[in-house]
DSSP file (Angstrom, degrees, kcal/mol; ACC not computed):
  #  RESIDUE AA STRUCTURE BP1 BP2  ACC     N-H-->O    O-->H-N    N-H-->O    O-->H-N    TCO  KAPPA ALPHA  PHI   PSI    X-CA   Y-CA   Z-CA
    1    1 A M              0   0    0      0, 0.0    38,-2.7     0, 0.0     2,-0.6   0.000 360.0 360.0 360.0 130.1   -6.2    4.6  -16.1
    2    2 A L  E     -a   39   0A   0     36,-0.2     2,-0.3    38,-0.0    38,-0.2  -0.908 360.0-162.0-106.6 121.2   -4.4    7.9  -15.5
    3    3 A L  E     -a   40   0A   0     36,-3.1    38,-2.6    -2,-0.6    39,-0.2  -0.704  24.6-180.0-100.8 151.9   -5.2    9.7  -12.2
    4    4 A G        +     0   0    0     -2,-0.3    36,-0.1    36,-0.2    -1,-0.1  -0.106  33.4 155.4-132.5  31.8   -4.6   13.3  -11.2
    5    5 A T        -     0   0    0      1,-0.1     6,-0.1     2,-0.1    -2,-0.1  -0.243  42.4-135.7 -69.9 149.8   -6.0   12.9   -7.7
    6    6 A P  S    S+     0   0    0      0, 0.0    61,-0.4     0, 0.0     2,-0.3   0.571  76.1  39.1 -90.1  -9.0   -4.9   15.3   -5.0
    7    7 A T  S  > S-     0   0    0      1,-0.1     4,-2.2    59,-0.1     5,-0.2  -0.932  74.9-119.2-137.9 160.6   -4.2   13.1   -2.0
    8    8 A A  H  > S+     0   0    0     -2,-0.3     4,-2.5     2,-0.2     5,-0.2   0.884 114.7  52.3 -63.1 -38.8   -2.7    9.7   -1.2
    9    9 A E  H  > S+     0   0    0      2,-0.2     4,-2.3     1,-0.2    -1,-0.2   0.938 112.0  43.0 -66.4 -46.0   -6.0    8.5    0.2
   10   10 A S  H  > S+     0   0    0      1,-0.2     4,-2.7     2,-0.2     5,-0.3   0.879 113.2  53.8 -69.7 -34.6   -8.1    9.5   -2.8
   11   11 A S  H  X S+     0   0    0     -4,-2.2     4,-2.5     2,-0.2    -2,-0.2   0.926 110.3  46.6 -62.2 -44.7   -5.5    8.1   -5.1
   12   12 A R  H  X S+     0   0    0     -4,-2.5     4,-2.8     2,-0.2     5,-0.2   0.926 112.6  50.2 -62.0 -45.4   -5.6    4.7   -3.3
   13   13 A L  H  X S+     0   0    0     -4,-2.3     4,-2.2     2,-0.2    -2,-0.2   0.936 114.2  43.1 -60.4 -48.8   -9.4    4.7   -3.4
   14   14 A Y  H  X S+     0   0    0     -4,-2.7     4,-2.1     2,-0.2     5,-0.2   0.918 114.0  51.9 -64.2 -42.3   -9.7    5.5   -7.1
   15   15 A A  H  X S+     0   0    0     -4,-2.5     4,-1.1    -5,-0.3     5,-0.2   0.918 111.8  45.8 -60.8 -44.9   -6.9    3.0   -7.9
   16   16 A L  H  X>S+     0   0    0     -4,-2.8     4,-2.9     1,-0.2     5,-1.3   0.885 110.1  55.9 -64.2 -38.0   -8.6    0.2   -6.0
   17   17 A T  H  <5S+     0   0    0     -4,-2.2     4,-0.5    -5,-0.2    17,-0.3   0.896 111.1  41.6 -62.5 -42.2  -12.0    1.1   -7.6
   18   18 A V  H  <5S+     0   0    0     -4,-2.1    18,-2.1     2,-0.1    -1,-0.2   0.619 125.2  36.2 -85.0 -11.4  -10.7    0.7  -11.1
   19   19 A T  H  <5S+     0   0    0     -4,-1.1    16,-2.0    16,-0.2    -2,-0.2   0.843 136.4  10.3-101.3 -50.0   -8.7   -2.4  -10.4
   20   20 A E  T  <5S-     0   0    0     -4,-2.9    -3,-0.2     1,-0.3     2,-0.2   0.591 108.2 -99.6-107.3 -13.6  -10.7   -4.4   -7.8
   21   21 A G      < -     0   0    0     -5,-1.3    -1,-0.3    -4,-0.5     9,-0.3  -0.401  66.8 -30.1 108.4 167.5  -14.1   -2.7   -7.7
   22   22 A D    >   -     0   0    0      7,-1.5     3,-1.3     1,-0.2     9,-0.4  -0.389  51.0-160.0 -61.2 111.2  -15.5   -0.2   -5.3
   23   23 A P  T 3  S+     0   0    0      0, 0.0    -1,-0.2     0, 0.0     7,-0.0   0.688  90.7  57.7 -69.1 -17.3  -13.9   -0.9   -1.9
   24   24 A S  T 3  S-     0   0    0    -11,-0.1    -2,-0.1     1,-0.0     6,-0.1   0.615  98.2-139.3 -84.8 -11.7  -16.8    0.9   -0.1
   25   25 A W  S <  S+     0   0    0     -3,-1.3     5,-0.1     1,-0.1    -3,-0.0   0.777  77.1 104.3  56.4  29.0  -19.3   -1.4   -1.6
   26   26 A A        +     0   0    0      3,-0.0     2,-0.1     0, 0.0    -1,-0.1   0.615  64.7  63.4-110.6 -17.6  -21.5    1.7   -2.1
   27   27 A G  S >  S-     0   0    0      1,-0.0     3,-1.6    -5,-0.0    -5,-0.1  -0.366  95.9 -92.0-106.1-176.7  -21.2    2.4   -5.8
   28   28 A V  T 3  S+     0   0    0      1,-0.3    -1,-0.0    -2,-0.1     0, 0.0   0.678 121.3  59.6 -68.8 -17.2  -22.0    0.6   -9.1
   29   29 A L  T >  S+     0   0    0      2,-0.1     3,-2.1    -8,-0.0    -7,-1.5   0.251  71.3 139.1 -95.0  13.4  -18.5   -1.0   -9.2
   30   30 A A  T <  S-     0   0    0     -3,-1.6    -9,-0.1     1,-0.3     3,-0.1  -0.410  85.6  -5.1 -58.9 118.6  -19.0   -2.8   -5.9
   31   31 A G  T 3  S+     0   0    0     -9,-0.4     2,-0.8    -2,-0.3    -1,-0.3   0.516 104.0 122.6  75.4   3.8  -17.5   -6.2   -6.4
   32   32 A E    <   -     0   0    0     -3,-2.1     2,-0.6   -15,-0.1    -1,-0.2  -0.834  49.2-157.5-103.5  99.8  -16.8   -5.5  -10.1
   33   33 A S        +     0   0    0     -2,-0.8   -13,-0.2     1,-0.2   -14,-0.1  -0.667  15.8 177.8 -79.4 116.6  -13.1   -6.0  -10.7
   34   34 A L        -     0   0    0     -2,-0.6   -15,-0.2   -17,-0.3    -1,-0.2   0.716  25.4-148.8 -88.2 -25.4  -12.1   -4.0  -13.9
   35   35 A G        +     0   0    0    -16,-2.0   -16,-0.2     1,-0.2   -15,-0.1   0.763  34.1 164.9  64.0  25.6   -8.4   -5.0  -13.6
   36   36 A L        -     0   0    0    -18,-2.1     2,-0.2   -21,-0.1    -1,-0.2  -0.535  41.7-117.8 -76.4 138.5   -7.3   -1.7  -15.2
   37   37 A P        -     0   0    0      0, 0.0     2,-0.4     0, 0.0    -1,-0.1  -0.546  36.7-156.7 -68.7 140.4   -3.7   -0.7  -14.8
   38   38 A V        +     0   0    0     -2,-0.2     2,-0.3    37,-0.1   -36,-0.2  -0.972  18.8 168.7-131.2 137.4   -3.6    2.6  -12.9
   39   39 A F  E     -a    2   0A   0    -38,-2.7   -36,-3.1    -2,-0.4     2,-0.4  -0.934  29.0-124.3-138.4 158.4   -0.9    5.4  -12.8
   40   40 A H  E >   -a    3   0A   0     -2,-0.3     3,-2.4   -38,-0.2     6,-0.3  -0.870  25.9-122.2-105.2 143.9   -0.7    8.9  -11.4
   41   41 A V  T 3  S+     0   0    0    -38,-2.6   -37,-0.1    -2,-0.4    -1,-0.1   0.700 110.4  58.8 -59.0 -20.6    0.2   11.7  -13.7
   42   42 A T  T 3  S+     0   0    0    -39,-0.2    -1,-0.3     4,-0.1     2,-0.1   0.523  78.4 111.8 -88.6  -5.7    3.2   12.6  -11.5
   43   43 A E  S X> S-     0   0    0     -3,-2.4     4,-3.4     1,-0.1     3,-1.0  -0.444  76.3-123.8 -69.0 142.1    4.9    9.1  -11.8
   44   44 A N  H 3> S+     0   0    0      1,-0.3     4,-2.5     2,-0.2     5,-0.1   0.835 109.0  59.0 -57.9 -36.8    8.1    9.2  -13.7
   45   45 A D  H 34 S+     0   0    0      2,-0.2    -1,-0.3     1,-0.2     4,-0.1   0.851 116.8  34.4 -62.4 -32.2    6.9    6.7  -16.3
   46   46 A I  H X4 S+     0   0    0     -3,-1.0     3,-1.9    -6,-0.3     4,-0.4   0.896 114.9  56.2 -84.8 -47.0    4.0    9.0  -17.2
   47   47 A K  H >< S+     0   0    0     -4,-3.4     3,-1.4     1,-0.3    -2,-0.2   0.871 103.2  56.6 -53.9 -40.1    5.9   12.3  -16.7
   48   48 A N  T 3< S+     0   0    0     -4,-2.5    -1,-0.3     1,-0.3    -2,-0.2   0.642 102.3  55.9 -69.7 -13.4    8.5   11.2  -19.2
   49   49 A Q  T <  S+     0   0    0     -3,-1.9     2,-0.4    -5,-0.1    -1,-0.3   0.463  94.8  82.1 -95.4  -2.2    5.9   10.6  -21.9
   50   50 A I  S <  S-     0   0    0     -3,-1.4     5,-0.0    -4,-0.4    -4,-0.0  -0.844  92.8-101.0-106.4 139.1    4.6   14.2  -21.6
   51   51 A S     >  -     0   0    0     -2,-0.4     4,-3.0     1,-0.1     5,-0.2  -0.309  30.3-129.3 -53.5 131.9    6.1   17.2  -23.3
   52   52 A P  H  > S+     0   0    0      0, 0.0     4,-2.5     0, 0.0     5,-0.2   0.861 108.5  52.7 -56.2 -36.0    8.2   19.1  -20.7
   53   53 A D  H  > S+     0   0    0      2,-0.2     4,-2.1     1,-0.2     5,-0.1   0.919 111.9  44.6 -65.9 -42.7    6.4   22.3  -21.7
   54   54 A L  H  > S+     0   0    0      2,-0.2     4,-2.6     1,-0.2     5,-0.4   0.907 113.3  50.7 -68.2 -40.2    3.0   20.8  -21.3
   55   55 A Y  H  X>S+     0   0    0     -4,-3.0     4,-3.0     1,-0.2     5,-2.4   0.948 111.5  47.9 -60.0 -47.2    3.9   19.2  -18.0
   56   56 A E  H  <5S+     0   0    0     -4,-2.5     5,-0.5    -5,-0.2    -1,-0.2   0.900 115.7  45.0 -59.9 -41.9    5.3   22.4  -16.7
   57   57 A K  H  <5S+     0   0    0     -4,-2.1    -1,-0.2    -5,-0.2    -2,-0.2   0.863 129.2  20.6 -72.2 -37.5    2.1   24.3  -17.8
   58   58 A H  H  <5S+     0   0    0     -4,-2.6    -2,-0.2    -5,-0.1    -3,-0.2   0.678 134.3  17.3-111.4 -20.5   -0.5   21.8  -16.5
   59   59 A V  T >X5S+     0   0    0     -4,-3.0     4,-2.4    -5,-0.4     3,-0.5   0.718  96.2  81.0-126.0 -34.0    1.0   19.6  -13.8
   60   60 A A  H 3><S+     0   0    0     -5,-2.4     4,-1.9     1,-0.3     5,-0.2   0.842  95.4  48.9 -55.4 -43.4    4.3   20.9  -12.3
   61   61 A L  H 3> S+     0   0    0     -5,-0.5     4,-2.2     1,-0.2    -1,-0.3   0.891 111.4  50.7 -64.4 -38.4    2.6   23.3   -9.8
   62   62 A M  H <> S+     0   0    0     -3,-0.5     4,-2.3     1,-0.2    -2,-0.2   0.924 108.1  53.2 -62.4 -44.3    0.3   20.6   -8.7
   63   63 A E  H  <>S+     0   0    0     -4,-2.4     5,-0.6     1,-0.2    -2,-0.2   0.873 111.6  45.9 -60.6 -37.4    3.2   18.2   -8.1
   64   64 A I  H  <5S+     0   0    0     -4,-1.9    -1,-0.2    -5,-0.2    -2,-0.2   0.897 115.4  45.1 -71.4 -40.8    5.0   20.8   -6.0
   65   65 A A  H  <5S+     0   0    0     -4,-2.2    -2,-0.2    -5,-0.2    -1,-0.2   0.766 107.3  65.4 -77.6 -27.0    1.9   21.7   -3.9
   66   66 A L  T  <5S-     0   0    0     -4,-2.3     2,-1.7    -5,-0.2     3,-0.2  -0.408  96.5-101.8 -93.0 169.6    0.7   18.1   -3.2
   67   67 A E  T  >5 +     0   0    0    -61,-0.4     4,-2.1     1,-0.2     3,-0.4  -0.557  53.9 169.6 -84.6  69.3    2.3   15.3   -1.3
   68   68 A A  H  >< +     0   0    0     -2,-1.7     4,-2.8    -5,-0.6     5,-0.2   0.830  67.4  54.5 -60.7 -38.4    3.4   13.8   -4.6
   69   69 A N  H  > S+     0   0    0     -3,-0.2     4,-2.2     1,-0.2    -1,-0.2   0.922 110.9  45.8 -62.5 -42.9    5.7   11.1   -3.1
   70   70 A E  H  > S+     0   0    0     -3,-0.4     4,-2.1     2,-0.2    -1,-0.2   0.876 113.1  50.8 -68.4 -36.7    2.9    9.8   -0.9
   71   71 A I  H  X S+     0   0    0     -4,-2.1     4,-2.0     2,-0.2     5,-0.2   0.939 111.4  46.8 -64.6 -48.0    0.4    9.8   -3.9
   72   72 A R  H  X S+     0   0    0     -4,-2.8     4,-2.7     1,-0.2    -2,-0.2   0.909 111.8  51.8 -60.7 -41.4    2.8    7.9   -6.1
   73   73 A E  H  X S+     0   0    0     -4,-2.2     4,-2.6    -5,-0.2    -1,-0.2   0.905 107.7  52.1 -63.3 -41.9    3.5    5.4   -3.4
   74   74 A A  H  X S+     0   0    0     -4,-2.1     4,-1.6     2,-0.2    -1,-0.2   0.910 112.8  44.3 -61.8 -42.2   -0.3    4.8   -2.8
   75   75 A V  H  X S+     0   0    0     -4,-2.0     4,-2.1     2,-0.2    -2,-0.2   0.910 113.4  50.3 -70.6 -41.7   -0.8    4.1   -6.5
   76   76 A R  H  X S+     0   0    0     -4,-2.7     4,-2.7     1,-0.2    -2,-0.2   0.899 107.6  55.1 -62.2 -38.9    2.3    1.9   -6.8
   77   77 A D  H  X S+     0   0    0     -4,-2.6     4,-2.5     1,-0.2    -1,-0.2   0.888 106.5  49.9 -62.8 -39.8    1.1   -0.1   -3.8
   78   78 A V  H  X S+     0   0    0     -4,-1.6     4,-2.2     2,-0.2    -1,-0.2   0.910 111.5  49.0 -65.9 -40.6   -2.2   -0.8   -5.4
   79   79 A R  H  X S+     0   0    0     -4,-2.1     4,-2.0     2,-0.2    -2,-0.2   0.915 111.9  49.0 -62.8 -41.8   -0.4   -2.0   -8.6
   80   80 A A  H  X S+     0   0    0     -4,-2.7     4,-1.0     1,-0.2    -2,-0.2   0.900 110.4  50.5 -65.5 -40.3    1.9   -4.2   -6.5
   81   81 A E  H >X S+     0   0    0     -4,-2.5     4,-0.8     1,-0.2     3,-0.5   0.898 110.2  50.6 -63.1 -41.3   -1.1   -5.7   -4.6
   82   82 A K  H >< S+     0   0    0     -4,-2.2     3,-0.7     1,-0.2    -1,-0.2   0.886 105.4  55.4 -65.3 -38.4   -2.8   -6.5   -7.8
   83   83 A S  H 3< S+     0   0    0     -4,-2.0    -1,-0.2     1,-0.2    -2,-0.2   0.735 107.2  51.2 -68.6 -21.0    0.2   -8.2   -9.2
   84   84 A K  H << S+     0   0    0     -4,-1.0    -1,-0.2    -3,-0.5    -2,-0.2   0.650  88.5 103.7 -85.6 -18.2    0.3  -10.5   -6.2
   85   85 A A    <<        0   0    0     -4,-0.8    -3,-0.0    -3,-0.7    -4,-0.0  -0.317 360.0 360.0 -67.9 148.6   -3.4  -11.5   -6.6
   86   86 A P              0   0    0      0, 0.0    -1,-0.1     0, 0.0    -3,-0.1   0.507 360.0 360.0 -68.2 360.0   -4.2  -14.9   -8.0
C-alpha cells in the first residue's frame, strides 16, 4: 500500500488500518487484518523508483512542506511492529 498522507498521525492510522485492521474499531476493517505492506511516497525506497522529473513535479513540494521525517518514521514503525507480531 502506498500512502501520500499529510501527517505522521494520519500515516500511522492508515498504515495500521491496512496492516492490522481499523484501530478505532469504527469502520468495516475493525478487527480485519489485511497484512498489507505499507510505505509512504517520500520514503527513499519508493522515491528511488520514481522518475526524478515526476517526483519533482508531483511530490517534492509536499515533501518539503510536510513533516516528512516524522511521517516516514510513523510508517516504518508500523512495519517494524508488524514484523515482530507472531
